[in-house]
C-alpha positions in Angstrom: -35.5 16.4 -46.0 -36.9 15.8 -49.4 -38.9 12.7 -49.8 -37.9 11.5 -53.2 -37.3 7.9 -52.2 -40.8 6.8 -51.5 -44.3 7.5 -52.6 -45.4 8.0 -49.0 -46.1 11.5 -47.8 -43.7 10.9 -44.9 -40.2 9.4 -45.0 -40.0 5.6 -44.9 -37.6 4.0 -42.3 -35.7 0.8 -43.1 -34.6 -1.1 -40.0 -32.2 -4.0 -40.6 -31.0 -6.9 -38.4 -29.9 -10.4 -38.8 -32.9 -11.7 -36.8 -35.7 -10.2 -34.8 -33.6 -8.3 -32.2 -34.0 -5.1 -34.2 -37.7 -5.1 -33.4 -36.7 -3.7 -30.0 -35.2 -0.7 -31.9 -38.1 -0.5 -34.3 -40.5 -0.3 -31.3 -38.6 2.7 -29.9 -38.7 4.4 -33.3 -42.4 3.7 -33.7 -43.1 5.3 -30.3 -41.3 8.5 -31.4 -42.4 8.5 -35.0 -45.8 6.7 -35.1 -46.7 8.1 -38.6 -43.6 7.0 -40.4 -44.0 3.8 -42.5 -41.4 1.3 -41.4 -39.8 -1.7 -43.2 -38.4 -4.2 -40.8 -35.8 -6.4 -42.6 -34.3 -9.6 -41.2 -31.5 -11.5 -42.9 -32.7 -14.7 -41.4 -31.1 -16.7 -44.2 -27.7 -15.7 -42.8 -28.6 -15.7 -39.1 -26.7 -15.5 -36.7 -24.2 -12.9 -37.7 -22.0 -13.3 -34.7 -20.5 -16.6 -36.0 -19.6 -15.3 -39.5 -16.3 -14.0 -40.8 -15.8 -10.2 -41.1 -15.2 -10.1 -44.9 -18.1 -12.5 -45.5 -20.4 -10.4 -43.4 -19.5 -7.1 -45.0 -20.2 -8.5 -48.5 -23.4 -10.1 -47.3 -24.8 -7.0 -45.7 -23.8 -4.9 -48.7 -25.7 -7.2 -51.1 -28.8 -7.5 -48.9 -29.1 -3.8 -48.2 -28.7 -3.0 -51.9 -31.5 -5.4 -52.8 -33.7 -4.1 -50.0 -33.3 -0.5 -51.1 -34.1 -1.4 -54.7 -37.3 -3.1 -53.7 -38.3 -1.0 -50.8 -36.9 2.5 -51.3 -36.3 4.2 -47.9 -35.3 7.7 -46.7 -33.2 6.5 -43.7 -31.5 3.2 -42.8 -31.1 1.9 -39.3 -28.6 -1.0 -38.8 -30.2 -2.4 -35.7 -27.5 -5.0 -35.1 -24.3 -4.5 -33.1 -22.2 -6.9 -35.2 -23.3 -5.4 -38.5 -22.9 -1.8 -37.2 -19.4 -2.3 -36.0 -18.3 -4.0 -39.2 -20.2 -2.5 -42.1 -21.2 1.1 -41.3 -18.1 2.7 -42.9 -18.6 0.7 -46.1 -22.3 1.4 -46.3 -21.8 5.2 -45.6 -19.2 5.4 -48.4 -21.6 3.8 -50.9 -25.2 4.9 -50.0 -26.6 8.4 -50.3 -29.0 8.4 -47.4 -28.7 8.9 -43.6 -27.5 5.7 -41.8 -27.9 5.1 -38.1 -26.0 2.3 -36.4 -26.2 0.8 -32.9 -23.3 0.7 -30.4 -23.3 -0.7 -26.9 -24.6 1.8 -24.4 -21.3 1.9 -22.5 -21.0 5.7 -22.3 -24.4 6.3 -20.6 -23.8 3.3 -18.3 -20.5 4.7 -17.1 -22.1 8.1 -16.5 -25.0 6.5 -14.7 -23.0 4.1 -12.4 -22.4 5.1 -8.8 -20.4 2.0 -7.9 -18.3 2.3 -11.1 -18.8 -1.4 -11.8 -21.0 -1.9 -14.9 -22.0 -5.1 -16.7 -21.9 -5.8 -20.4 -24.2 -8.6 -21.7 -23.7 -9.1 -25.4 -22.9 -11.8 -28.0 -19.5 -13.4 -27.7 -18.4 -11.6 -30.9 -19.4 -8.2 -29.5 -17.6 -8.8 -26.2 -14.4 -9.9 -28.1 -14.5 -7.2 -30.8 -11.8 -4.4 -30.6 -14.5 -1.8 -31.2 -16.1 -2.7 -27.9 -12.8 -2.5 -26.1 -12.2 0.9 -27.6 -15.6 2.1 -26.3 -14.7 0.9 -22.8 -11.3 2.6 -23.0 -12.9 5.9 -24.3 -15.9 6.1 -22.0 -15.5 3.8 -19.0 -11.9 4.2 -17.9 -13.1 4.9 -14.4 -15.2 1.7 -14.3 -14.7 -2.0 -14.0 -16.7 -3.7 -16.8 -18.0 -7.2 -16.1 -18.5 -8.8 -19.5 -20.4 -11.9 -20.5 -21.0 -13.1 -24.0 -24.1 -15.2 -24.7 -25.3 -16.7 -28.0 -28.0 -18.6 -26.2 -29.9 -15.5 -25.2 -30.2 -14.5 -28.9 -31.9 -17.8 -29.6 -34.1 -17.5 -26.6 -35.3 -14.1 -27.8 -36.1 -15.5 -31.2 -38.0 -18.4 -29.6 -40.0 -16.0 -27.4 -41.2 -14.0 -30.4 -42.2 -17.1 -32.2 -44.4 -18.0 -29.2 -42.3 -21.1 -28.4 -41.8 -22.4 -24.8 -38.6 -21.3 -23.1 -37.0 -23.8 -20.8 -37.7 -22.5 -17.2 -34.1 -22.0 -16.2 -32.6 -21.1 -19.5 -32.3 -17.4 -18.7 -31.5 -18.1 -15.0 -28.4 -20.1 -15.9 -27.0 -17.1 -17.9 -27.8 -14.6 -15.2 -26.2 -16.8 -12.6 -23.1 -17.1 -14.7 -23.0 -13.3 -14.9 -23.5 -12.7 -11.2 -20.8 -15.3 -10.3 -18.1 -13.2 -12.1 -15.6 -11.1 -10.1 -17.1 -8.0 -8.5 -20.5 -8.7 -10.2 -22.3 -8.1 -6.9 -21.2 -4.4 -7.1 -22.7 -3.8 -10.6 -25.4 -1.2 -10.6 -25.9 -0.8 -14.4 -26.1 -3.6 -17.0 -25.7 -2.8 -20.7 -27.9 -5.0 -22.9 -25.5 -4.8 -25.9 -27.4 -6.9 -28.4 -30.7 -5.7 -29.9 -32.2 -9.1 -29.1 -31.7 -8.7 -25.4 -34.3 -5.9 -24.6 -36.9 -8.3 -25.9 -36.1 -10.3 -22.8 -35.8 -7.4 -20.4 -38.7 -8.5 -18.1 -37.4 -12.1 -17.9 -33.8 -10.9 -17.2 -35.0 -8.4 -14.6 -36.8 -11.2 -12.7 -33.5 -13.2 -12.4 -31.2 -10.3 -11.5 -30.8 -8.2 -8.4 -33.5 -5.5 -8.1 -30.9 -2.7 -7.7 -29.5 -3.4 -11.2 -30.6 -1.0 -13.9 -30.8 -2.5 -17.4 -30.1 -0.1 -20.3 -29.8 -0.5 -24.1 -29.4 1.7 -27.1 -32.9 1.6 -28.5 -34.1 5.0 -27.2 -30.9 6.8 -28.3 -31.3 5.4 -31.8 -34.9 6.5 -32.0 -33.9 10.0 -30.9 -31.3 10.1 -33.6 -33.7 9.0 -36.3 -36.2 11.6 -35.1 -33.5 14.3 -35.3 -32.5 13.3 -38.8 -36.1 13.4 -40.0 -37.0 16.6 -38.2 -37.4 18.6 -41.5 -39.8 16.1 -43.0 -43.3 17.3 -44.1 -46.1 16.6 -41.7 -48.5 13.9 -43.0 -52.2 14.7 -43.7 -54.5 14.1 -40.7 -56.1 10.9 -42.2 -52.7 9.3 -43.1 -52.2 5.8 -41.9 -48.6 4.4 -42.4 -48.1 0.9 -43.7 -45.5 -1.2 -42.0 -43.9 -4.3 -43.6 -41.6 -7.1 -42.5 -39.1 -8.5 -45.0 -37.1 -11.7 -44.6 -34.3 -12.9 -46.9 -35.7 -16.5 -46.7 -39.2 -17.9 -46.4 -39.2 -20.3 -43.4 -41.7 -21.8 -41.0 -40.0 -19.8 -38.3 -40.5 -16.5 -40.1 -44.2 -17.3 -40.6 -44.5 -18.1 -36.9 -43.5 -14.5 -36.1 -46.7 -13.2 -37.6 -48.6 -12.8 -34.3 -45.6 -11.0 -32.7 -45.2 -8.7 -35.7 -48.8 -7.6 -35.4 -47.9 -6.2 -32.0 -45.5 -3.9 -33.8 -48.3 -2.9 -36.3 -46.8 -5.1 -39.0 -49.4 -7.1 -40.9 -47.6 -8.1 -44.0 -44.5 -10.2 -44.7 -42.4 -10.3 -47.9 -39.4 -12.5 -48.8 -36.3 -11.6 -50.8 -35.2 -15.1 -51.6 -31.5 -14.4 -51.3 
């Protein structure tokens, strides 16, 4: 791959989400490609996406991505948001001349992994309801029962966690109890975390769920795909140190509170688009 988009000796990766959930994907990418500079972009001005109309969301993502690529040219774009991926990928791919990787719920690997053939799906209410998700289940999990629960509260809890705020002791427990109370939930052996925010709460969720339940998400698969698409890139010089950046669409106190968490992802600088 040619590297005309950036001045960096290695391709720059743009990871986009409505909030901070995509950091779970960015972390997987960084583990595979530690020398690639990464721009993490959060459309916090329009967060959360799950409550927005489809046409409104497509127009918004189009506008924000266009502005991001103008200011921070990148060689590959990762849409690290289930809602944005299911709605906007065809439009973005028709318009942009760079590789684009989306995220889909890990229903296919969950169905292959399950021995009981009862799998769980923990997502936002919008993802649970979306026809795209139902098509994935029909295509890859016809031999499974899928126990689905939509939770917007978990998204907010993940955001709070990264800002270093206190989480109510039983906030996650109430959600896991609701999941486990559903029909045949006790037979689940694999649970799909189908929102990029949810892997940020993997440890907390695991503490509240049965120990035999395997939690899976799409982060590692996305990272492998990015690595594959950048396989032809030029090796950086030995002394090269990549610079990572976080960009928010709106300057807020909440965004500034994320600074300590972002440093754990090697991100030491924040910019704001003001859109």
